[in-house]
C-alpha positions in Angstrom: -152.4 31.5 -24.6 -149.7 30.1 -27.0 -146.7 29.3 -25.5 -143.5 32.0 -26.0 -141.5 30.2 -28.3 -138.2 29.4 -26.8 -135.0 29.5 -29.2 -131.8 28.2 -28.6 -129.1 30.0 -30.5 -125.2 29.0 -30.4 -123.3 31.3 -32.7 -119.9 32.2 -31.2 -119.6 35.1 -33.9 -120.3 37.8 -31.4 -121.5 39.8 -34.4 -123.8 37.8 -36.0 -124.9 36.6 -32.4 -125.8 40.9 -32.0 -127.5 41.2 -35.4 -129.5 38.3 -34.4 -130.8 39.5 -31.3 -131.7 42.7 -32.3 -134.0 40.9 -34.5 -135.2 38.8 -31.7 -135.9 41.8 -29.6 -139.0 43.0 -31.5 -140.2 39.7 -31.1 -139.7 39.2 -27.5 -143.8 38.8 -26.5 -143.5 35.4 -28.2 -140.0 34.5 -28.0 -137.7 33.5 -25.5 -134.0 33.3 -26.8 -131.3 31.4 -24.8 -127.9 31.9 -25.8 -124.3 30.2 -26.2 -121.5 30.7 -28.0 -120.1 27.8 -28.4 -121.1 23.5 -28.5 -119.9 22.4 -25.2 -122.3 25.3 -23.6 -125.2 24.7 -25.5 -124.9 20.8 -24.6 -124.6 21.2 -21.2 -127.4 24.0 -21.6 -129.5 20.6 -23.2 -128.7 18.3 -20.7 -129.6 20.2 -18.0 -132.2 22.7 -19.1 -133.7 25.5 -16.6 -137.1 25.1 -17.2 -137.6 23.7 -20.2 -135.8 22.4 -23.5 -136.1 25.0 -26.6 -138.6 24.6 -29.4 -136.1 25.1 -31.9 -132.2 24.9 -32.0 -130.3 27.8 -34.4 -126.8 27.0 -34.5 -123.8 27.9 -36.1 -121.6 25.0 -37.9 -118.4 26.5 -37.3 -117.5 27.1 -34.0 -113.9 26.2 -32.3 -113.6 23.0 -30.1 -117.5 21.3 -31.0 -118.7 22.6 -34.0 -122.5 22.3 -35.2 -122.0 19.3 -36.7 -120.7 17.3 -33.2 -123.2 19.0 -31.2 -125.9 17.7 -33.9 -124.6 14.7 -33.4 -125.0 14.8 -29.6 -128.5 16.0 -29.9 -129.4 12.9 -32.2 -127.9 10.5 -30.4 -129.9 11.4 -26.6 -133.2 10.0 -26.8 -134.5 12.9 -24.4 -133.3 15.4 -27.2 -133.5 13.8 -30.8 -136.7 15.3 -31.0 -135.3 18.8 -31.6 -135.2 21.0 -34.6 -131.8 21.8 -35.6 -131.3 24.2 -38.2 -127.1 25.1 -38.7 -126.3 28.2 -40.2 -122.9 28.7 -42.0 -121.2 31.7 -44.0 -120.3 29.0 -46.5 -121.8 26.9 -49.3 -120.1 23.4 -49.3 -121.7 21.2 -50.6 -120.5 18.6 -48.3 -121.5 20.3 -45.0 -124.7 20.6 -46.1 -125.2 17.0 -47.0 -123.7 16.0 -43.4 -126.2 18.4 -42.3 -129.2 16.3 -43.3 -127.8 12.9 -42.9 -128.0 13.9 -39.5 -131.1 14.5 -39.5 -130.7 18.9 -39.0 -134.1 20.2 -39.6 -132.8 22.7 -42.3 -129.5 24.3 -43.4 -129.3 28.2 -43.6 -126.4 29.8 -45.6 -126.2 33.2 -43.9 -126.1 35.7 -46.6 -125.4 39.6 -46.7 -128.9 40.4 -45.6 -128.6 38.4 -42.1 -131.1 40.5 -40.5 -133.8 39.7 -42.7 -132.6 35.7 -42.7 -133.4 36.0 -38.8 -136.8 37.6 -39.3 -137.8 34.7 -41.9 -136.4 32.7 -39.4 -138.6 33.6 -36.4 -141.8 34.4 -38.1 -141.2 30.5 -39.8 -141.1 28.7 -36.5 -143.8 31.6 -35.3 -146.3 30.6 -37.3 -145.4 26.4 -37.0 -145.9 27.1 -33.3 -149.4 28.3 -33.8 -150.3 25.8 -36.7 -148.8 22.4 -34.7 -151.5 20.2 -33.2 -150.3 20.5 -30.0 -150.5 24.5 -29.6 
């Protein structure tokens, strides 16, 4: 039996959080979702996870306090966390932000579109499929 995919969603927008959670609910039999609405809480969770680390981190770029870039730097600087795939997302498509994210080893950069729920469905589908086909499954 394949273990449920553990997704850490870090999103400060209540509306985007709600939309994403609605999509994730449809996959609850194969998906475990942990949510945080700011970078500081996400870092605290990653440093002391209650059970296991997430399989993938999906994080908003623009958040007050520790933003997505700050958290990405913390994750990639920590040997216990550096292996985690981190996908940053933003409502803006500033080339400098995208370049910086990839330079800091983000796994992907998602630009939020009007079809955000469809993007979340595609995201979950991709990572569930990646989990099934990974050598450690």
